[in-house]
Residue, then its C-alpha position, 0 to 999 in steps of 0.5 A: m756095765s755103768q762104766g761101759k756106758g759112761r765111756g761111750k758118752r763124751n761131753y763136747r763143749r764148744r769154746n769158740f762160738i764164732v767158728d765161721k765169721p763170714l757165715q755167722y756175721s752175715i746171718m747176724f747182720t741180716a737178722l739185725a737189719a730185719f729188726v731195725l726195719v720192723s722197729l722203724v715201721f713200728i716207730g713210723g706207725h706212732f707218727a701216723l696216729p691221729t692227733e689228740e683232738v681227733f682222739d678226744a672225738f673218738t668213742g671207746e669202740q672207735t678207739r678199740r677198733m683203731i688200736l686193733t687195726l694198727n696192731t694187726s697191721f704191724f704184726a702182719l707186716t712183721f710176719v711177712t718181713l721176717g718170712i721173706i728174710l728167713v726164706i732168703l737165708s734158708h735158701r742160701v743154705a738149703g741150695p748148697a746143701m742140695v748141690f752137695d747132696k747131689a754131687m756126693r751121691g754121684m761120687l758114690k755111683g762113680k760119677f764125677k761130673e756133678r757140679t760142686k760150685i755154688r752161687e757167689k751169695d750162697y753160704l758154705q763157700g769153703l765147703s764147696d771148695v773142699l768138696g770140689e777138691l775131694q771130687d777131683h781126688m776121687k776122680v783121679d783115684h777112680e781112673r787109676r784103679h780102673e787103669f790098674l785093673r786093666n793092666l792087671h788083667q792084661a798081665l794075667e792073660s799073658k801069664d806074666l806073673t812078674m808084671a802082675s806082682r809089680l802092678l800089685d806092689q805099685y798099687s799097694r804103695a799108691c794106696d799107702g800114700h806113696h805116689d811115685d811115678p809109675d814105671p812105664e813097663v808096669a803102667a802099660p804092659e803089652a800083651t805078649s804073643p804066645a811063644e812060638e814053637p821052636k822049629e826043627p833044624v833042617a838037615s842039609g843034604s849030603 
C-alpha cells in the first residue's frame, strides 16, 4: 500500500521561475513603481517636518500627536496606493479569466460566438490567442459532425448501406487526424427515390 501511495505523488520542481516574461516583468515593474512612489512620499514627509527651533518649542504631547499624525497619514496613503495598484493588476487577470470562462462554457453547450479577445493591456494575451484557435477548431469539428449525422441519416433512409459505410469510414479517418478532402458523393448523398416497379410488357396485337 505504501508503494502505491508513493507512486501517486510526483514532486514537480520548477526550474525556470521566469516562464512568461511580458506578464511577470509587467507585474514586477508595477510593484517596483508602487514601492518607489511610496518611498518618495515617505522621503517628502521628512522635508515637511518643522525645523529644529519649532521642535524645541513643542511639548511632549504635541510631538507625540504630530508623529502619530504623520505615521497615520503615511500608512493611509500607502494603503490606498497599494490598494489601487492591486485592483488594477487583479482586474487585468480577473477580466480575461471571466472572458475565458464564459467562452469555454459556451463551447461546452455548442455555442461558439462568445468572444475570446481581451483588451490590449490585459494579461494572458497568449492564452487568449490559443483559446480563439481552439474555439475555431471546435466550431469546424461541430459543423462537420452535424453534417456527417445528416448525411448518414439520409443514407440510412435511402437504405444505401454502401454510402453509410463510406461515411463512417471517412468520419473515422477524420477523427484519427486524416483530414482528406471528402468525396463529393459521400459528403452530400442525395436521397434516392424508391425503385419503380417494372412494368409488364405490352403484348402486341396479333
